[in-house]
MMTF fields as JSON, N, C-alpha, C and O atoms, coordinates in Angstrom:
{
  "mmtfVersion": "1.0.0",
  "mmtfProducer": "UNKNOWN",
  "numBonds": 439,
  "numAtoms": 440,
  "numGroups": 110,
  "numChains": 1,
  "numModels": 1,
  "chainsPerModel": [1],
  "groupsPerChain": [110],
  "chainIdList": ["A"],
  "bondAtomList": [4, 2, 8, 6, 12, 10, 16, 14, 20, 18, 24, 22, 28, 26, 32, 30, 36, 34, 40, 38, 44, 42, 48, 46, 52, 50, 56, 54, 60, 58, 64, 62, 68, 66, 72, 70, 76, 74, 80, 78, 84, 82, 88, 86, 92, 90, 96, 94, 100, 98, 104, 102, 108, 106, 112, 110, 116, 114, 120, 118, 124, 122, 128, 126, 132, 130, 136, 134, 140, 138, 144, 142, 148, 146, 152, 150, 156, 154, 160, 158, 164, 162, 168, 166, 172, 170, 176, 174, 180, 178, 184, 182, 188, 186, 192, 190, 196, 194, 200, 198, 204, 202, 208, 206, 212, 210, 216, 214, 220, 218, 224, 222, 228, 226, 232, 230, 236, 234, 240, 238, 244, 242, 248, 246, 252, 250, 256, 254, 260, 258, 264, 262, 268, 266, 272, 270, 276, 274, 280, 278, 284, 282, 288, 286, 292, 290, 296, 294, 300, 298, 304, 302, 308, 306, 312, 310, 316, 314, 320, 318, 324, 322, 328, 326, 332, 330, 336, 334, 340, 338, 344, 342, 348, 346, 352, 350, 356, 354, 360, 358, 364, 362, 368, 366, 372, 370, 376, 374, 380, 378, 384, 382, 388, 386, 392, 390, 396, 394, 400, 398, 404, 402, 408, 406, 412, 410, 416, 414, 420, 418, 424, 422, 428, 426, 432, 430, 436, 434],
  "bondOrderList": [1, 1, 1, 1, 1, 1, 1, 1, 1, 1, 1, 1, 1, 1, 1, 1, 1, 1, 1, 1, 1, 1, 1, 1, 1, 1, 1, 1, 1, 1, 1, 1, 1, 1, 1, 1, 1, 1, 1, 1, 1, 1, 1, 1, 1, 1, 1, 1, 1, 1, 1, 1, 1, 1, 1, 1, 1, 1, 1, 1, 1, 1, 1, 1, 1, 1, 1, 1, 1, 1, 1, 1, 1, 1, 1, 1, 1, 1, 1, 1, 1, 1, 1, 1, 1, 1, 1, 1, 1, 1, 1, 1, 1, 1, 1, 1, 1, 1, 1, 1, 1, 1, 1, 1, 1, 1, 1, 1, 1],
  "groupList": [{"groupName": "MET", "atomNameList": ["N", "CA", "C", "O"], "elementList": ["N", "C", "C", "O"], "formalChargeList": [0, 0, 0, 0], "bondAtomList": [1, 0, 2, 1, 3, 2], "bondOrderList": [1, 1, 2], "singleLetterCode": "M", "chemCompType": "L-PEPTIDE LINKING"}, {"groupName": "THR", "atomNameList": ["N", "CA", "C", "O"], "elementList": ["N", "C", "C", "O"], "formalChargeList": [0, 0, 0, 0], "bondAtomList": [1, 0, 2, 1, 3, 2], "bondOrderList": [1, 1, 2], "singleLetterCode": "T", "chemCompType": "L-PEPTIDE LINKING"}, {"groupName": "ALA", "atomNameList": ["N", "CA", "C", "O"], "elementList": ["N", "C", "C", "O"], "formalChargeList": [0, 0, 0, 0], "bondAtomList": [1, 0, 2, 1, 3, 2], "bondOrderList": [1, 1, 2], "singleLetterCode": "A", "chemCompType": "L-PEPTIDE LINKING"}, {"groupName": "LEU", "atomNameList": ["N", "CA", "C", "O"], "elementList": ["N", "C", "C", "O"], "formalChargeList": [0, 0, 0, 0], "bondAtomList": [1, 0, 2, 1, 3, 2], "bondOrderList": [1, 1, 2], "singleLetterCode": "L", "chemCompType": "L-PEPTIDE LINKING"}, {"groupName": "PRO", "atomNameList": ["N", "CA", "C", "O"], "elementList": ["N", "C", "C", "O"], "formalChargeList": [0, 0, 0, 0], "bondAtomList": [1, 0, 2, 1, 3, 2], "bondOrderList": [1, 1, 2], "singleLetterCode": "P", "chemCompType": "L-PEPTIDE LINKING"}, {"groupName": "SER", "atomNameList": ["N", "CA", "C", "O"], "elementList": ["N", "C", "C", "O"], "formalChargeList": [0, 0, 0, 0], "bondAtomList": [1, 0, 2, 1, 3, 2], "bondOrderList": [1, 1, 2], "singleLetterCode": "S", "chemCompType": "L-PEPTIDE LINKING"}, {"groupName": "ASN", "atomNameList": ["N", "CA", "C", "O"], "elementList": ["N", "C", "C", "O"], "formalChargeList": [0, 0, 0, 0], "bondAtomList": [1, 0, 2, 1, 3, 2], "bondOrderList": [1, 1, 2], "singleLetterCode": "N", "chemCompType": "L-PEPTIDE LINKING"}, {"groupName": "VAL", "atomNameList": ["N", "CA", "C", "O"], "elementList": ["N", "C", "C", "O"], "formalChargeList": [0, 0, 0, 0], "bondAtomList": [1, 0, 2, 1, 3, 2], "bondOrderList": [1, 1, 2], "singleLetterCode": "V", "chemCompType": "L-PEPTIDE LINKING"}, {"groupName": "GLN", "atomNameList": ["N", "CA", "C", "O"], "elementList": ["N", "C", "C", "O"], "formalChargeList": [0, 0, 0, 0], "bondAtomList": [1, 0, 2, 1, 3, 2], "bondOrderList": [1, 1, 2], "singleLetterCode": "Q", "chemCompType": "L-PEPTIDE LINKING"}, {"groupName": "ASP", "atomNameList": ["N", "CA", "C", "O"], "elementList": ["N", "C", "C", "O"], "formalChargeList": [0, 0, 0, 0], "bondAtomList": [1, 0, 2, 1, 3, 2], "bondOrderList": [1, 1, 2], "singleLetterCode": "D", "chemCompType": "L-PEPTIDE LINKING"}, {"groupName": "LYS", "atomNameList": ["N", "CA", "C", "O"], "elementList": ["N", "C", "C", "O"], "formalChargeList": [0, 0, 0, 0], "bondAtomList": [1, 0, 2, 1, 3, 2], "bondOrderList": [1, 1, 2], "singleLetterCode": "K", "chemCompType": "L-PEPTIDE LINKING"}, {"groupName": "GLY", "atomNameList": ["N", "CA", "C", "O"], "elementList": ["N", "C", "C", "O"], "formalChargeList": [0, 0, 0, 0], "bondAtomList": [1, 0, 2, 1, 3, 2], "bondOrderList": [1, 1, 2], "singleLetterCode": "G", "chemCompType": "PEPTIDE LINKING"}, {"groupName": "ARG", "atomNameList": ["N", "CA", "C", "O"], "elementList": ["N", "C", "C", "O"], "formalChargeList": [0, 0, 0, 0], "bondAtomList": [1, 0, 2, 1, 3, 2], "bondOrderList": [1, 1, 2], "singleLetterCode": "R", "chemCompType": "L-PEPTIDE LINKING"}, {"groupName": "HIS", "atomNameList": ["N", "CA", "C", "O"], "elementList": ["N", "C", "C", "O"], "formalChargeList": [0, 0, 0, 0], "bondAtomList": [1, 0, 2, 1, 3, 2], "bondOrderList": [1, 1, 2], "singleLetterCode": "H", "chemCompType": "L-PEPTIDE LINKING"}, {"groupName": "ILE", "atomNameList": ["N", "CA", "C", "O"], "elementList": ["N", "C", "C", "O"], "formalChargeList": [0, 0, 0, 0], "bondAtomList": [1, 0, 2, 1, 3, 2], "bondOrderList": [1, 1, 2], "singleLetterCode": "I", "chemCompType": "L-PEPTIDE LINKING"}, {"groupName": "GLU", "atomNameList": ["N", "CA", "C", "O"], "elementList": ["N", "C", "C", "O"], "formalChargeList": [0, 0, 0, 0], "bondAtomList": [1, 0, 2, 1, 3, 2], "bondOrderList": [1, 1, 2], "singleLetterCode": "E", "chemCompType": "L-PEPTIDE LINKING"}, {"groupName": "PHE", "atomNameList": ["N", "CA", "C", "O"], "elementList": ["N", "C", "C", "O"], "formalChargeList": [0, 0, 0, 0], "bondAtomList": [1, 0, 2, 1, 3, 2], "bondOrderList": [1, 1, 2], "singleLetterCode": "F", "chemCompType": "L-PEPTIDE LINKING"}, {"groupName": "CYS", "atomNameList": ["N", "CA", "C", "O"], "elementList": ["N", "C", "C", "O"], "formalChargeList": [0, 0, 0, 0], "bondAtomList": [1, 0, 2, 1, 3, 2], "bondOrderList": [1, 1, 2], "singleLetterCode": "C", "chemCompType": "L-PEPTIDE LINKING"}, {"groupName": "TYR", "atomNameList": ["N", "CA", "C", "O"], "elementList": ["N", "C", "C", "O"], "formalChargeList": [0, 0, 0, 0], "bondAtomList": [1, 0, 2, 1, 3, 2], "bondOrderList": [1, 1, 2], "singleLetterCode": "Y", "chemCompType": "L-PEPTIDE LINKING"}, {"groupName": "TRP", "atomNameList": ["N", "CA", "C", "O"], "elementList": ["N", "C", "C", "O"], "formalChargeList": [0, 0, 0, 0], "bondAtomList": [1, 0, 2, 1, 3, 2], "bondOrderList": [1, 1, 2], "singleLetterCode": "W", "chemCompType": "L-PEPTIDE LINKING"}],
  "groupTypeList": [0, 1, 2, 3, 4, 3, 3, 5, 6, 3, 7, 8, 9, 6, 10, 3, 2, 9, 9, 3, 7, 7, 11, 12, 2, 13, 14, 8, 12, 3, 2, 4, 15, 3, 3, 11, 15, 14, 16, 3, 13, 17, 7, 4, 3, 4, 7, 15, 4, 14, 5, 18, 8, 18, 2, 4, 3, 3, 3, 3, 13, 7, 5, 13, 18, 19, 12, 9, 7, 2, 10, 11, 1, 4, 8, 3, 19, 8, 9, 2, 13, 0, 11, 13, 4, 16, 10, 3, 9, 4, 17, 3, 14, 16, 8, 0, 19, 3, 9, 18, 5, 2, 5, 3, 4, 3, 12, 7, 1, 3],
  "groupIdList": [1, 2, 3, 4, 5, 6, 7, 8, 9, 10, 11, 12, 13, 14, 15, 16, 17, 18, 19, 20, 21, 22, 23, 24, 25, 26, 27, 28, 29, 30, 31, 32, 33, 34, 35, 36, 37, 38, 39, 40, 41, 42, 43, 44, 45, 46, 47, 48, 49, 50, 51, 52, 53, 54, 55, 56, 57, 58, 59, 60, 61, 62, 63, 64, 65, 66, 67, 68, 69, 70, 71, 72, 73, 74, 75, 76, 77, 78, 79, 80, 81, 82, 83, 84, 85, 86, 87, 88, 89, 90, 91, 92, 93, 94, 95, 96, 97, 98, 99, 100, 101, 102, 103, 104, 105, 106, 107, 108, 109, 110],
  "secStructList": [7, 7, 2, 2, 2, 2, 2, 2, 2, 2, 2, 2, 2, 2, 2, 2, 2, 2, 2, 2, 2, 6, 6, 7, 7, 4, 4, 4, 4, 1, 7, 2, 2, 2, 2, 2, 2, 2, 2, 2, 6, 6, 1, 7, 1, 1, 7, 7, 7, 1, 7, 6, 6, 1, 6, 6, 4, 4, 4, 4, 4, 6, 7, 2, 2, 2, 2, 2, 2, 2, 2, 6, 7, 4, 4, 4, 4, 1, 3, 3, 3, 7, 7, 1, 1, 7, 1, 1, 7, 2, 2, 2, 2, 2, 2, 2, 2, 2, 2, 2, 6, 6, 6, 1, 7, 7, 3, 3, 3, 7],
  "xCoordList": [179.866, 180.505, 180.897, 181.399, 180.665, 180.986, 182.456, 183.153, 182.886, 184.283, 184.589, 185.735, 183.572, 183.815, 184.358, 185.368, 183.731, 184.315, 185.713, 186.579, 185.936, 187.265, 188.292, 189.402, 187.915, 188.808, 189.07, 190.197, 188.017, 188.155, 189.126, 189.988, 188.972, 189.882, 191.315, 192.253, 191.48, 192.807, 193.451, 194.635, 192.674, 193.181, 193.602, 194.669, 192.769, 193.098, 194.367, 195.24, 194.473, 195.666, 196.907, 197.955, 196.798, 197.941, 198.307, 199.486, 197.294, 197.57, 198.324, 199.293, 197.903, 198.596, 200.017, 200.962, 200.167, 201.495, 202.382, 203.554, 201.821, 202.593, 203.033, 204.174, 202.118, 202.447, 203.584, 204.491, 203.538, 204.579, 205.912, 206.966, 205.864, 207.098, 207.804, 209.025, 207.07, 207.702, 207.798, 208.209, 207.435, 207.628, 206.632, 206.961, 205.44, 204.445, 203.447, 202.34, 203.811, 202.876, 201.777, 201.974, 200.653, 199.522, 199.869, 199.397, 200.677, 201.017, 201.86, 201.872, 202.562, 203.358, 202.471, 202.94, 201.203, 200.286, 199.592, 198.889, 199.778, 199.144, 199.746, 200.927, 198.91, 199.4, 200.451, 200.33, 201.472, 202.529, 202.007, 202.536, 200.975, 200.419, 199.816, 199.975, 199.133, 198.523, 199.599, 199.535, 200.573, 201.65, 202.435, 202.856, 202.635, 203.301, 202.543, 203.147, 201.214, 200.394, 200.56, 200.649, 200.601, 200.821, 202.19, 202.329, 203.194, 204.543, 204.581, 205.32, 203.791, 203.77, 203.353, 203.766, 202.548, 202.111, 203.141, 202.955, 204.21, 205.278, 206.351, 207.167, 206.348, 207.362, 207.085, 205.969, 208.097, 207.869, 207.568, 208.185, 206.626, 206.291, 206.356, 205.731, 207.053, 207.869, 209.001, 209.379, 209.526, 210.551, 211.774, 212.311, 212.203, 213.398, 214.627, 214.509, 215.801, 217.016, 217.098, 216.67, 217.639, 217.733, 218.487, 219.59, 217.87, 218.45, 217.85, 216.735, 218.605, 218.081, 217.01, 216.397, 216.781, 215.76, 214.371, 213.374, 214.292, 213.017, 212.777, 213.703, 211.498, 211.155, 211.715, 211.767, 212.123, 211.995, 213.154, 213.006, 214.3, 215.438, 215.113, 215.532, 214.383, 214.03, 213.265, 213.463, 212.395, 211.566, 212.399, 211.96, 213.589, 214.447, 215.02, 215.542, 214.928, 215.586, 214.614, 215.017, 213.353, 212.359, 212.33, 212.438, 212.186, 212.163, 212.478, 212.463, 212.763, 213.024, 211.8, 211.924, 210.623, 209.387, 209.21, 208.913, 209.393, 209.249, 210.293, 210.003, 211.491, 212.557, 212.149, 212.281, 211.653, 211.235, 210.087, 210.08, 209.115, 207.972, 208.441, 208.044, 209.276, 209.763, 210.558, 210.375, 211.434, 212.227, 211.351, 211.713, 210.209, 209.295, 208.191, 207.248, 208.306, 207.32, 208.022, 208.508, 208.081, 208.862, 208.46, 209.295, 207.186, 206.735, 207.456, 207.584, 207.923, 208.668, 209.975, 210.509, 210.48, 211.834, 211.846, 212.868, 210.744, 210.666, 211.312, 211.709, 211.426, 211.972, 213.246, 213.265, 214.299, 215.569, 215.995, 216.372, 215.931, 216.37, 217.683, 217.716, 218.742, 220.064, 220.326, 220.447, 220.414, 220.764, 222.233, 223.004, 222.61, 224.02, 224.488, 223.771, 225.558, 226.487, 225.913, 225.084, 226.358, 225.871, 226.277, 227.446, 225.308, 225.597, 225.82, 226.441, 225.319, 225.465, 226.177, 226.172, 226.77, 227.484, 226.501, 225.628, 226.635, 225.662, 225.62, 224.553, 226.762, 226.762, 225.949, 225.155, 226.153, 225.404, 223.912, 223.087, 223.563, 222.155, 221.498, 220.402, 222.146, 221.55, 221.355, 220.335, 222.328, 222.184, 221.026, 220.259, 220.904, 219.805, 218.467, 217.553, 218.343, 217.082, 216.768, 215.613, 217.77, 217.536, 217.055, 216.114, 217.707, 217.322, 215.901, 215.099, 215.589, 214.313, 213.144, 211.994, 213.418, 212.318, 211.894, 210.887, 212.674, 212.367, 212.173, 213.06, 211.05, 210.822, 210.134, 209.833, 209.884, 209.233, 210.235, 211.43, 209.751, 210.677, 211.228, 210.54, 212.462, 213.134, 213.325, 213.887, 212.85, 213.014, 214.113, 214.003, 215.176, 216.318, 216.441, 216.433, 216.555, 216.807, 218.045, 218.309, 218.782, 220.001, 219.823, 220.74],
  "yCoordList": [-52.31, -52.92, -54.348, -54.607, -55.253, -56.652, -56.924, -56.11, -58.064, -58.438, -58.776, -58.646, -59.215, -59.636, -58.499, -58.703, -57.295, -56.224, -55.828, -55.515, -55.84, -55.515, -56.531, -56.168, -57.811, -58.861, -58.713, -58.891, -58.384, -58.195, -57.048, -57.166, -55.936, -54.803, -55.184, -54.796, -55.929, -56.361, -57.242, -57.093, -58.157, -59.04, -58.213, -58.443, -57.257, -56.401, -55.598, -55.498, -55.024, -54.256, -55.137, -54.707, -56.366, -57.281, -57.674, -57.805, -57.864, -58.199, -57.064, -57.308, -55.829, -54.685, -54.608, -54.351, -54.825, -54.795, -55.881, -55.644, -57.071, -58.157, -57.795, -58.05, -57.196, -56.784, -55.769, -55.85, -54.82, -53.807, -54.395, -53.993, -55.341, -55.955, -56.711, -56.619, -57.445, -58.207, -57.404, -57.947, -56.137, -55.259, -55.416, -55.111, -55.876, -56.05, -54.911, -55.076, -53.784, -52.674, -53.05, -53.917, -52.411, -52.745, -52.578, -53.357, -51.588, -51.386, -52.538, -52.788, -53.241, -54.394, -55.559, -56.495, -55.506, -56.599, -56.383, -57.273, -55.226, -54.97, -55.872, -56.218, -56.239, -57.029, -56.215, -54.993, -56.862, -56.124, -55.272, -54.194, -55.758, -54.982, -53.665, -52.627, -53.71, -52.506, -51.559, -50.353, -52.091, -51.255, -50.632, -49.479, -51.375, -50.84, -49.662, -48.674, -49.767, -48.644, -47.42, -46.294, -47.637, -46.529, -45.915, -44.692, -46.742, -46.251, -45.348, -44.364, -45.676, -44.862, -43.425, -42.501, -43.237, -41.891, -41.172, -40.006, -41.851, -41.242, -40.587, -39.81, -40.899, -40.333, -38.844, -38.452, -38.009, -36.562, -36.094, -36.549, -35.196, -34.557, -33.053, -32.556, -32.322, -32.82, -33.691, -33.624, -34.499, -35.461, -34.73, -33.829, -35.131, -34.576, -35.365, -36.523, -34.746, -35.53, -36.732, -36.662, -37.806, -39.038, -38.779, -38.232, -39.183, -38.959, -39.959, -40.445, -40.259, -41.13, -40.431, -41.057, -39.153, -38.398, -38.591, -38.242, -39.138, -39.266, -40.706, -41.51, -41.006, -42.29, -42.286, -41.227, -43.404, -44.73, -45.164, -46.121, -44.473, -44.918, -44.897, -45.79, -43.903, -43.803, -45.036, -45.503, -45.562, -46.723, -47.982, -48.903, -48.021, -49.196, -49.31, -50.361, -48.238, -48.204, -48.236, -47.975, -48.549, -48.579, -49.947, -50.044, -50.994, -52.363, -53.317, -52.935, -54.561, -55.571, -55.755, -55.91, -55.736, -55.908, -54.766, -54.997, -53.533, -52.386, -52.437, -52.1, -52.851, -52.957, -53.947, -53.658, -55.115, -56.129, -55.624, -55.847, -54.942, -54.417, -53.335, -53.334, -52.422, -51.341, -51.907, -51.479, -52.862, -53.468, -54.244, -54.396, -54.738, -55.5, -54.673, -55.225, -53.34, -52.443, -51.646, -50.544, -52.188, -51.567, -50.128, -49.334, -49.792, -48.441, -47.379, -46.233, -47.75, -46.811, -46.379, -45.315, -47.195, -47.017, -46.574, -46.716, -46.044, -45.657, -44.305, -44.049, -43.445, -42.106, -41.935, -42.163, -41.536, -41.264, -39.848, -39.576, -38.963, -37.585, -37.388, -37.331, -37.287, -37.116, -35.626, -34.904, -35.174, -33.782, -33.556, -34.508, -32.317, -32.014, -31.055, -30.08, -31.203, -32.326, -33.606, -33.57, -34.741, -36.034, -36.239, -36.093, -36.575, -36.843, -38.327, -38.714, -39.145, -40.596, -41.098, -40.423, -42.247, -42.83, -43.078, -43.938, -42.326, -42.456, -43.859, -44.322, -44.535, -45.896, -46.841, -47.641, -46.738, -47.571, -47.262, -48.176, -45.979, -45.562, -46.058, -46.617, -45.865, -46.311, -47.818, -48.307, -48.556, -50.011, -50.42, -51.323, -49.751, -50.052, -49.769, -50.591, -48.616, -48.247, -49.206, -49.59, -49.595, -50.561, -51.899, -52.495, -52.364, -53.65, -53.606, -54.499, -52.576, -52.537, -52.108, -52.421, -51.398, -51.021, -52.204, -52.142, -53.277, -54.533, -54.262, -53.7, -54.646, -54.488, -53.168, -52.914, -52.33, -51.04, -50.052, -50.134, -49.117, -48.112, -47.216, -46.92, -46.802, -45.962, -44.562, -44.414, -43.543, -42.151, -41.532, -41.467, -41.078, -40.5, -39.039, -38.702, -38.17, -36.756, -36.346, -36.848, -35.432, -34.933, -33.491, -32.888],
  "zCoordList": [153.781, 152.635, 153.003, 154.097, 152.089, 152.371, 152.07, 151.466, 152.501, 152.318, 150.862, 150.434, 150.078, 148.699, 147.825, 147.15, 147.802, 146.998, 147.473, 146.656, 148.78, 149.293, 148.818, 148.428, 148.851, 148.388, 146.889, 146.427, 146.134, 144.697, 144.394, 143.523, 145.127, 144.939, 145.287, 144.59, 146.345, 146.762, 145.698, 145.397, 145.132, 144.089, 142.873, 142.303, 142.48, 141.346, 141.622, 140.759, 142.826, 143.187, 143.143, 142.663, 143.639, 143.616, 142.194, 141.868, 141.342, 139.948, 139.285, 138.566, 139.511, 138.945, 139.497, 138.751, 140.779, 141.396, 140.802, 140.511, 140.623, 140.016, 138.602, 138.216, 137.826, 136.469, 136.468, 135.639, 137.386, 137.441, 137.882, 137.389, 138.805, 139.303, 138.188, 138.061, 137.388, 136.32, 135.03, 134.005, 135.052, 133.913, 132.787, 131.641, 133.065, 132.007, 132.041, 132.554, 131.517, 131.428, 130.432, 129.581, 130.54, 129.668, 128.194, 127.365, 127.85, 126.439, 125.91, 124.705, 126.785, 126.366, 125.944, 125.296, 126.305, 125.97, 124.63, 124.152, 124.022, 122.733, 121.666, 121.709, 120.714, 119.586, 118.839, 118.751, 118.305, 117.615, 116.452, 116.182, 115.772, 114.651, 115.142, 114.5, 116.266, 116.827, 117.357, 117.12, 118.063, 118.578, 117.429, 117.524, 116.35, 115.163, 114.575, 114.158, 114.542, 114.057, 114.953, 114.462, 116.241, 117.179, 116.919, 116.919, 116.699, 116.432, 115.203, 115.179, 114.188, 112.972, 113.27, 112.57, 114.293, 114.671, 115.533, 115.882, 115.874, 116.672, 115.808, 116.305, 114.533, 113.633, 113.476, 113.137, 113.723, 113.649, 112.22, 111.256, 112.115, 110.838, 111.04, 111.977, 110.243, 109.132, 109.649, 110.819, 108.762, 109.144, 109.684, 109.039, 110.873, 111.507, 111.06, 110.661, 111.125, 110.845, 111.782, 112.934, 111.291, 112.07, 113.359, 113.358, 114.456, 115.772, 116.749, 116.555, 117.803, 118.854, 119.688, 120.553, 119.441, 120.172, 119.573, 120.205, 118.367, 117.662, 117.221, 117.117, 116.965, 116.364, 114.938, 114.311, 114.426, 114.994, 115.91, 116.669, 115.847, 116.673, 118.163, 118.9, 118.605, 120.02, 120.487, 121.608, 119.637, 120.0, 120.23, 120.92, 119.657, 119.82, 121.22, 121.593, 122.001, 123.308, 124.487, 125.62, 124.241, 125.318, 125.99, 127.213, 125.201, 125.74, 124.598, 123.428, 124.955, 123.924, 123.027, 121.812, 123.64, 122.871, 121.878, 120.706, 122.348, 121.453, 120.347, 119.199, 120.685, 119.679, 118.59, 117.401, 119.002, 118.027, 117.156, 115.945, 117.769, 117.007, 116.038, 114.873, 116.504, 115.636, 114.464, 113.324, 114.739, 113.666, 112.697, 111.53, 113.154, 112.314, 111.673, 111.107, 111.761, 111.152, 110.048, 110.302, 108.828, 107.76, 107.429, 106.998, 107.631, 107.304, 108.144, 107.713, 109.329, 110.18, 109.545, 109.861, 108.662, 108.142, 106.685, 106.015, 106.178, 104.771, 104.483, 103.346, 105.474, 105.271, 106.076, 107.285, 105.406, 106.08, 105.713, 104.573, 106.683, 106.453, 107.205, 108.434, 106.445, 107.042, 107.194, 106.204, 108.43, 108.674, 108.372, 108.25, 108.252, 108.009, 109.069, 109.292, 109.724, 109.535, 110.114, 111.023, 109.583, 110.048, 111.497, 111.853, 112.323, 113.728, 113.974, 114.965, 113.082, 113.191, 111.936, 110.907, 112.017, 110.876, 109.73, 109.841, 108.622, 107.53, 106.918, 106.516, 106.845, 106.283, 107.163, 106.668, 108.455, 109.401, 109.328, 109.316, 109.28, 109.223, 107.943, 107.994, 106.792, 105.539, 105.517, 105.031, 106.04, 106.078, 106.978, 106.642, 108.127, 109.052, 108.388, 108.457, 107.748, 107.097, 105.954, 105.772, 105.188, 104.105, 104.656, 104.131, 105.717, 106.305, 106.867, 106.595, 107.647, 108.356, 107.472, 107.781, 106.377, 105.478, 104.613, 103.907, 104.676, 103.973, 102.486, 101.843, 101.939, 100.495, 100.154, 98.987, 101.151, 100.882, 100.303, 100.59, 99.485, 98.932, 100.048, 101.025, 99.879, 100.869, 100.268, 99.183, 100.989, 100.566, 101.429, 102.653, 100.758, 101.461, 101.067, 99.883, 102.074, 101.819, 102.609, 103.702, 102.03, 102.671, 103.072, 103.629]
}
């Protein structure tokens, strides 16, 4: 084996290591529109009561990039199913869903 493929592998390994050190996972490089589409498939069906355990709230706590993409994907915020008893402040949740759903219709179930 020549030194060139070994050097190439070493460079690739270092690039991956550099990416991991500075926190740039490959999914962080996806365009926000594509990542937003992926996020839409993370919403539980049937819709679960709003919780930090499920999308879309869960997506807000992964990274700043994911938070920005989730907040900028109004389709994620079209359905609000409030379980009973309320585990989160309903006024805060409704305001968040109204803000993030932007001009899209909001479906609320209790």
